[in-house]
C-alpha positions as CSV (number, residue, x, y, z in Angstrom):
1,M,91.4,20.2,143.9
2,G,95.1,18.2,143.4
3,A,94.6,18.4,139.5
4,A,92.8,21.7,139.2
5,T,96.1,22.9,141.3
6,A,98.8,21.4,139.3
7,S,96.9,22.5,136.2
8,R,97.3,26.2,137.5
9,L,100.9,25.4,138.4
10,M,101.0,23.9,134.8
11,G,99.9,27.3,133.5
12,L,102.5,29.4,135.6
13,V,105.1,27.3,134.0
14,K,103.9,27.9,130.4
15,T,104.1,31.5,131.3
16,K,107.6,31.1,132.9
17,Y,109.1,29.1,129.8
18,I,107.1,31.8,127.4
19,A,108.4,34.6,128.9
20,L,112.2,33.0,129.2
21,L,112.4,32.7,125.3
22,L,110.5,35.8,124.2
23,G,110.7,37.9,127.5
24,R,108.4,41.2,126.7
25,S,110.0,41.1,122.6
26,A,107.4,41.9,119.6
27,A,107.7,38.7,119.0
28,A,105.8,37.9,122.8
29,D,103.4,41.1,121.9
30,A,102.5,39.1,118.9
31,F,102.2,35.4,120.1
32,N,100.2,36.5,123.2
33,A,97.8,38.6,120.7
34,A,97.4,36.1,118.0
35,F,95.2,34.3,120.2
36,Q,92.3,37.0,120.3
37,L,91.2,36.1,116.9
38,P,90.4,32.7,117.7
39,D,89.0,33.6,120.6
40,M,86.4,36.2,119.1
41,V,85.5,33.2,116.6
42,S,84.3,31.3,119.3
43,Y,82.5,33.6,121.6
44,F,80.4,35.0,118.7
45,L,80.2,31.9,117.1
46,V,79.0,29.4,120.1
47,G,78.7,31.8,123.0
48,G,82.0,31.3,124.5
49,A,80.9,28.7,126.9
50,A,78.6,25.5,125.0
51,S,79.1,23.7,128.4
52,I,77.1,26.8,130.3
53,T,74.1,26.0,128.1
54,F,74.7,22.1,127.5
55,V,74.9,21.4,131.1
56,T,71.3,23.0,131.8
57,I,70.0,21.4,128.7
58,L,71.6,17.7,129.6
59,T,70.6,18.4,133.5
60,R,66.8,18.7,132.8
61,Y,66.6,15.5,130.1
62,R,68.5,13.2,132.7
63,E,66.2,14.3,135.7
64,E,63.1,13.3,133.5
65,G,64.7,10.0,132.3
66,R,65.1,11.4,128.1
67,E,69.2,10.7,128.1
68,A,68.6,9.1,124.8
69,E,67.0,12.2,123.2
70,G,69.9,14.2,125.2
71,Q,72.6,12.1,123.4
72,R,70.6,12.4,120.1
73,A,70.3,16.1,120.8
74,M,74.5,16.3,121.4
75,S,75.1,14.6,118.5
76,V,72.9,17.2,116.2
77,I,74.7,20.0,118.1
78,L,78.0,18.8,117.4
79,T,77.3,17.8,113.9
80,V,75.8,21.7,113.0
81,M,78.1,23.7,114.7
82,A,81.2,21.5,113.5
83,L,80.2,22.5,110.2
84,V,79.3,26.5,111.2
85,L,82.4,26.8,113.1
86,G,84.9,25.4,110.7
87,G,83.9,27.5,108.1
88,A,84.0,30.5,110.0
89,V,87.5,29.7,110.7
90,V,88.5,29.1,107.5
91,L,87.0,32.6,106.6
92,A,88.5,34.2,109.4
93,E,91.9,32.5,108.0
94,F,91.3,34.8,105.1
95,A,90.6,37.4,107.6
96,A,93.1,37.7,109.7
97,P,95.3,40.5,108.1
98,L,92.5,42.9,108.3
99,Y,91.4,41.9,112.2
100,V,94.7,42.7,113.1
101,R,95.0,45.7,110.9
102,L,91.7,47.4,112.8
103,L,91.8,45.9,115.8
104,L,95.3,45.4,116.8
105,H,95.9,49.1,115.3
106,G,98.9,49.7,116.9
107,F,101.0,46.9,115.7
108,E,101.2,48.9,112.3
109,S,104.2,51.1,113.3
110,D,105.8,47.4,113.0
111,P,104.8,45.6,109.8
112,A,107.1,42.9,111.2
113,K,105.4,42.3,114.2
114,A,101.7,42.8,112.4
115,A,103.2,39.6,110.2
116,L,103.7,37.7,112.3
117,C,100.8,37.9,114.6
118,V,98.8,37.4,111.3
119,H,100.9,34.2,110.9
120,L,100.4,32.9,114.7
121,T,96.6,33.7,114.5
122,R,96.6,31.2,111.4
123,I,98.3,28.4,113.1
124,L,96.0,29.3,116.5
125,L,92.4,29.3,114.7
126,P,91.5,25.4,113.7
127,A,92.0,24.7,118.0
128,Q,88.5,26.6,118.4
129,L,86.7,23.4,116.6
130,C,88.5,21.3,119.5
131,F,87.4,23.6,122.3
132,F,83.6,23.8,121.3
133,A,83.7,20.2,121.0
134,S,85.1,19.6,124.7
135,G,82.3,22.3,125.8
136,V,79.9,19.4,124.4
137,F,81.9,16.4,125.9
138,G,82.7,17.9,128.8
139,A,79.2,18.9,129.6
140,V,78.3,15.2,129.5
141,L,81.1,14.6,132.3
142,L,80.0,17.9,134.6
143,V,76.2,16.8,134.6
144,R,77.5,13.4,136.5
145,R,79.5,15.0,138.6
146,I,82.7,14.2,137.0
147,F,85.0,17.1,137.6
148,S,88.3,15.3,137.5
149,V,88.8,15.4,133.5
150,Q,87.9,19.5,133.5
151,A,90.6,20.0,136.1
152,V,93.3,18.0,134.0
153,T,92.3,19.3,130.4
154,P,94.5,22.5,130.6
155,L,97.2,20.6,132.0
156,V,97.7,18.9,129.0
157,Y,96.8,22.2,126.9
158,N,99.7,24.0,128.7
159,G,102.1,21.4,128.6
160,G,101.4,21.0,124.9
161,I,102.4,24.7,124.4
162,I,106.0,24.1,126.5
163,L,106.7,20.8,124.7
164,G,106.0,22.9,121.5
165,G,108.7,25.4,122.3
166,V,110.8,22.6,123.4
167,L,111.0,21.0,120.3
168,G,111.2,23.8,118.0
169,V,114.0,25.1,120.1
170,L,115.7,21.2,119.5
171,L,115.0,21.3,116.1
172,T,116.0,25.2,115.0
173,R,118.8,25.7,117.8
174,H,116.7,29.0,118.6
175,A,113.3,30.3,120.1
176,S,110.5,29.6,117.8
177,V,107.4,31.6,118.6
178,S,105.7,29.5,115.5
179,S,106.2,26.1,117.5
180,L,104.4,27.3,120.6
181,A,101.6,28.1,118.5
182,I,101.8,24.8,117.1
183,G,101.9,23.1,120.3
184,A,99.0,24.9,121.7
185,V,97.0,23.6,118.9
186,A,98.0,19.9,119.8
187,G,97.8,20.7,123.1
188,A,93.8,21.5,122.3
189,F,93.4,18.3,120.6
190,C,95.1,16.2,123.0
191,G,93.7,17.5,126.2
192,P,90.5,19.6,126.1
193,F,89.1,17.4,123.1
194,L,90.0,14.4,123.4
195,L,90.4,13.7,126.9
196,N,86.8,14.9,127.7
197,A,85.6,12.9,124.2
198,I,87.2,9.7,126.0
199,G,84.8,10.6,128.9
200,A,82.1,11.4,127.8
201,H,82.5,7.5,125.8
202,R,83.0,5.7,128.7
203,V,79.9,6.9,130.8
204,G,77.7,5.8,128.1
205,M,77.9,9.0,125.2
206,R,77.6,8.3,121.5
207,F,78.3,10.4,118.5
208,R,76.9,9.5,115.4
209,P,77.0,13.0,112.9
210,I,73.1,13.6,112.2
211,L,71.7,16.9,110.5
212,D,68.3,17.0,111.9
213,W,67.6,21.3,112.2
214,S,64.3,20.4,113.7
215,N,65.5,19.0,116.4
216,P,64.2,20.5,119.9
217,G,67.3,20.0,121.8
218,L,69.3,21.6,118.7
219,R,66.8,24.7,119.0
220,E,66.8,24.7,122.7
221,W,70.4,25.1,122.5
222,V,70.3,28.0,119.9
223,R,67.8,29.7,121.8
224,M,70.0,29.7,125.3
225,S,73.1,30.4,122.6
226,I,72.1,33.3,121.2
227,P,72.2,35.3,123.5
228,L,75.6,34.3,124.7
229,M,76.5,35.1,120.9
230,L,75.8,39.0,120.4
231,G,76.2,39.8,123.6
232,V,79.4,41.1,124.8
233,S,80.7,40.2,128.3
234,L,83.4,42.6,130.2
235,V,85.4,38.8,131.7
236,T,85.9,38.5,128.0
237,A,85.8,41.8,126.3
238,D,88.1,43.2,128.8
239,N,91.6,41.4,127.4
240,W,90.3,42.6,123.5
241,I,89.6,46.4,125.0
242,I,92.8,46.1,127.1
243,N,95.0,44.6,123.9
244,Y,93.7,47.7,121.6
245,F,95.2,50.6,123.4
246,A,98.2,48.0,124.7
247,S,99.3,47.7,120.9
248,H,100.5,50.9,120.7
249,V,103.2,50.6,123.5
250,G,106.0,47.5,122.9
251,G,105.9,45.2,125.4
252,A,102.9,45.9,126.9
253,I,100.6,43.6,125.7
254,T,103.2,40.6,127.4
255,L,103.4,42.5,130.3
256,L,100.0,42.7,130.8
257,T,98.6,39.4,129.8
258,Y,101.7,38.3,131.8
259,A,100.1,39.9,134.7
260,K,96.5,38.4,134.1
261,T,98.1,34.8,133.5
262,V,99.7,34.8,137.2
263,F,96.8,36.9,138.8
264,T,94.3,34.5,137.0
265,A,95.8,31.4,138.8
266,P,93.4,32.3,141.8
267,V,91.0,33.1,139.9
268,A,90.3,30.1,138.8
269,L,89.3,28.8,142.0
270,G,86.3,31.0,141.8
271,Q,85.9,30.2,138.2
272,A,86.0,26.1,138.9
273,A,83.8,26.9,141.8
274,G,81.4,28.5,139.6
275,A,81.5,25.6,136.8
276,A,81.4,22.7,139.4
277,S,78.2,24.5,140.8
278,L,76.6,25.1,137.7
279,P,75.3,21.3,137.2
280,F,73.8,21.6,141.6
281,L,72.2,25.2,141.3
282,A,70.4,23.9,138.0
283,S,69.3,21.1,139.9
284,L,67.8,23.0,142.6
285,F,66.1,26.2,140.7
286,G,64.0,22.9,139.0
287,K,62.6,22.3,142.6
288,P,59.4,23.9,143.9
289,D,61.2,25.7,146.6
290,R,63.7,27.8,145.9
291,A,64.9,29.5,149.0
292,P,67.3,26.4,148.7
293,F,68.6,27.6,145.4
294,A,69.7,31.5,146.8
295,R,71.3,29.7,149.9
296,A,73.4,27.8,148.1
297,V,74.4,30.9,145.9
298,N,74.9,33.4,148.9
299,S,77.1,30.5,150.4
300,S,79.1,30.1,148.0
301,V,79.6,34.0,147.0
302,S,80.0,34.6,150.9
303,R,82.9,32.0,151.2
304,I,84.4,32.6,147.9
305,F,84.5,36.5,148.4
306,A,86.0,36.5,151.7
307,F,88.6,34.0,151.2
308,S,89.5,36.0,147.6
309,L,89.9,39.1,150.3
310,L,92.6,37.0,152.4
311,L,94.6,36.6,149.2
312,S,94.5,39.4,147.3
313,A,96.5,41.3,150.8
314,F,99.2,38.8,150.1
315,M,99.1,39.1,146.8
316,I,99.4,42.8,146.6
317,A,101.7,43.3,149.6
318,M,104.2,40.7,147.7
319,A,103.6,41.6,144.4
320,Y,107.2,42.3,143.4
321,P,109.3,39.3,144.8
322,L,106.3,36.7,144.0
323,V,106.5,37.7,140.1
324,D,110.5,37.9,140.0
325,V,110.7,34.5,141.3
326,L,107.5,33.1,139.1
327,V,108.6,35.0,135.7
328,R,112.1,36.6,135.6
329,G,114.8,34.6,133.4
330,G,116.3,34.2,130.2
331,A,115.1,37.2,128.5
332,F,113.0,38.5,130.7
333,H,114.9,41.0,132.8
334,R,114.7,42.4,136.8
335,A,113.6,45.6,135.4
336,D,110.6,43.7,133.8
337,S,109.7,42.7,136.8
338,G,109.1,46.4,138.1
339,T,106.4,46.7,135.7
340,L,104.5,43.7,135.9
341,A,104.4,43.3,139.8
342,L,102.9,47.2,138.9
343,Y,100.2,45.5,136.9
344,F,99.9,42.4,138.9
345,G,99.4,44.0,141.9
346,I,96.4,46.7,140.4
347,F,94.7,43.6,138.9
348,S,95.0,41.5,142.1
349,I,92.6,44.4,144.1
350,S,89.5,43.2,142.3
351,L,90.5,39.1,143.0
352,C,87.1,39.2,144.6
353,L,85.3,40.3,141.7
354,W,86.2,38.1,139.6
355,S,85.7,35.0,141.6
356,A,82.1,36.1,142.7
357,Q,80.8,37.6,139.2
358,A,81.3,33.8,137.8
359,L,79.5,32.6,140.3
360,Y,76.8,35.1,140.2
361,A,76.4,34.3,136.2
362,R,76.0,30.6,136.4
363,A,73.0,31.5,139.1
364,F,71.8,33.0,135.9
365,Y,73.0,29.8,133.7
366,A,71.2,27.6,136.1
367,A,67.8,28.7,135.8
368,G,67.9,28.9,131.7
369,N,68.3,32.4,131.7
370,T,71.3,33.8,129.7
371,I,69.1,37.0,128.1
372,T,69.5,38.9,131.3
373,P,73.3,38.5,132.3
374,M,74.4,39.0,128.1
375,V,72.0,42.5,128.3
376,A,74.0,43.6,131.7
377,G,77.4,42.3,130.3
378,T,76.8,44.4,127.1
379,L,75.9,47.6,128.7
380,V,78.5,47.2,131.2
381,T,81.1,46.8,128.6
382,A,79.6,49.6,126.4
383,A,79.9,51.8,129.4
384,S,83.3,50.5,130.6
385,I,85.0,51.5,126.8
386,P,85.7,55.2,128.0
387,V,86.5,54.7,130.9
388,Y,89.7,52.8,129.2
389,W,90.4,55.6,126.7
390,T,90.5,57.8,129.4
391,L,92.5,56.4,132.1
392,Y,94.7,54.8,129.4
393,R,95.4,58.4,128.2
394,S,96.0,59.7,131.9
395,M,98.2,56.7,133.2
396,G,99.5,54.4,130.2
397,P,99.5,50.7,130.5
398,A,99.2,50.8,134.0
399,G,95.4,52.2,133.4
400,L,94.1,49.5,131.5
401,A,94.7,47.7,134.9
402,V,92.9,49.9,136.7
403,A,90.0,50.2,134.2
404,S,89.8,46.5,134.5
405,D,89.0,46.5,137.9
406,I,86.5,49.2,137.1
407,G,84.7,47.3,134.5
408,I,84.7,44.3,136.6
409,F,83.0,46.0,139.7
410,L,80.1,47.2,137.3
411,Q,79.6,44.0,135.9
412,T,79.3,41.9,139.2
413,S,77.2,44.7,140.8
414,A,75.0,44.5,137.8
415,L,74.6,41.0,138.3
416,A,73.8,40.4,141.5
417,V,71.4,43.4,141.4
418,L,69.5,42.0,138.7
419,L,69.3,38.1,140.8
420,H,68.2,40.6,143.5
421,R,65.5,42.8,142.0
422,R,64.3,39.0,140.0
423,R,63.8,37.6,143.8
424,M,66.3,34.9,142.7
425,V,68.9,35.5,145.1
426,S,68.9,37.9,147.8
427,L,71.4,40.6,148.4
428,A,70.3,40.6,152.5
429,G,71.4,36.5,152.4
430,L,74.8,37.6,151.8
431,E,77.4,36.7,155.0
432,Y,77.9,40.4,155.9
433,A,79.3,40.1,159.0
434,E,81.8,37.1,157.7
435,L,82.9,39.7,154.9
436,G,83.6,42.0,157.4
437,R,85.6,39.8,159.5
438,A,87.5,38.7,156.8
439,L,88.4,42.8,155.3
440,L,89.7,43.3,158.5
441,A,91.8,40.1,158.8
442,A,93.6,40.9,155.1
443,L,93.8,44.8,156.1
444,V,95.8,43.8,159.2
445,S,97.8,41.1,157.4
446,F,98.7,43.2,154.4
447,A,100.1,45.9,156.7
448,A,102.1,43.4,158.3
449,L,103.3,42.1,155.1
450,Y,104.1,45.6,153.7
451,G,106.3,46.8,156.3
452,I,108.2,42.8,155.9
453,R,108.6,43.7,152.3
454,S,110.2,47.1,153.0
455,L,112.8,44.8,154.9
456,I,113.7,43.1,151.6
457,H,116.2,43.8,149.5
458,T,117.8,41.2,147.6
459,T,118.2,40.3,143.8
460,S,119.0,36.8,144.5
461,R,115.6,34.4,143.6
462,L,116.3,31.7,146.1
463,H,116.3,34.5,149.0
464,E,113.0,35.8,147.2
465,L,111.5,32.4,147.6
466,A,112.8,32.3,151.2
467,W,110.8,35.3,151.8
468,L,107.9,34.3,150.1
469,A,107.5,31.4,152.1
470,G,108.5,33.4,154.8
471,T,106.0,36.1,154.7
472,A,103.0,33.3,153.4
473,V,103.5,31.8,157.1
474,V,103.4,35.0,158.5
475,W,100.1,35.7,156.5
476,L,98.5,32.6,156.8
477,A,99.0,33.1,160.9
478,I,97.6,36.8,161.0
479,S,95.0,36.0,159.2
480,L,93.5,33.1,161.3
481,L,94.4,34.7,164.4
482,V,92.4,37.8,163.6
483,L,89.3,36.0,162.2
484,R,89.4,33.6,165.3
485,L,89.3,37.0,167.5
486,S,86.4,38.2,165.5
487,G,84.2,35.7,165.9
488,S,84.7,33.9,162.2
489,S,83.9,30.8,161.0
490,L,85.7,31.1,157.7
491,P,88.8,29.0,159.4
492,S,86.6,26.2,160.7
493,Q,84.8,26.0,157.5
494,L,88.0,25.8,155.5
495,L,89.4,23.0,157.9
496,G,86.4,21.2,157.7
497,R,86.2,21.5,153.7
498,V,90.2,20.0,153.7
499,A,89.4,17.1,156.6
500,R,86.3,16.1,153.8
501,R,88.6,15.8,151.2
502,A,91.4,14.0,153.1
């Protein structure tokens, strides 16, 4: 947990540093949008999450005592996909100008911004090879319940971006957006790739380049990954859709990206819980009695959903001082914080949904079923696009944040209903009474914090930080009091987990 928290903090430091250097300028828009094509290449060629399918496959090999076969399968998959993904990266280097023109259409009004985005995209593309390999090596560690490396790699990756920016300033005497992109590639190599590779080597994995198209492990991986490659989950497409519309408003991509980055710091708790639980869930699903599997999913979803409700209350009520302290400085001004706080507050409404969907999706992956979530995600994405368009037309960039909330509600609901209808995880198994108590505590604490927030009239970040610390204590005290008075078991569960870790 400590390493994961440090990684989240480093992500916030990275955002702060980029905002300090670039503010909400055209260069900031170009930099934030430049990650989109590399992400798409990875998503459509390797399903965007290599470790998900590898964990399921390797768990079965390990439990059946066939680890040597699993190791050979990994070598084959790495070799084949390095060739395929490498070829795709080369093609994408040539296609980058066309991509920016079509899917970041608003950049056409600023040719310099479009050209810079193409330049940065070409720098960032090779990093996808590192991310794919890290997914394979990382799966080896996850199967063995070694989670520390996965927590540290984002720390190194974000550190690479910051270091690249610092070196760029030292060498060129001004803010260099290209150095940030170069730092991202270096961070991807040193963090996600190198640390996972070293970790996998230490637990006995030995990679050898092997081309074997008939390998059963390769065929199974392709069978499981194709649905992830062909489908489009809103979890990933949300940023693509937002950027398409936001590209027509100067600075909107940057502000929405900053808001999502700050928002996803706690969202990562649900994602980390989902990743850590995948080997455990895969093992439970492989047993004749599926009841423990269903109970584990419902228990995890109920806890993360309840805690997310409580945290959302604090995030929404204190949105302005929170983002002002975290982001304002340098080229990012106080006036920008107001708009950023609006987007952040809207995103924060859906915190519980983003956290829950990560667990529901991995329940399907643990069962070896990637087709159902792919079909559901694709349909939800297609149905959501008119919502983004309508709300953008009526509300501007803020409407895109609202549409994101609506879309993730549909995505999470669809996965939950499908698990229920397939009799894998019953909706009746959720701890509704506990969720109701958490909602009550969230509403009471929000009302109290909102009243306090109206008393804050300061432009000093030091004073804002003091207010945040004080209101955090108030939020925690009120939440615990309401939970205890209502008979909730959540406080004792959380304290028990902290005590066990201590």
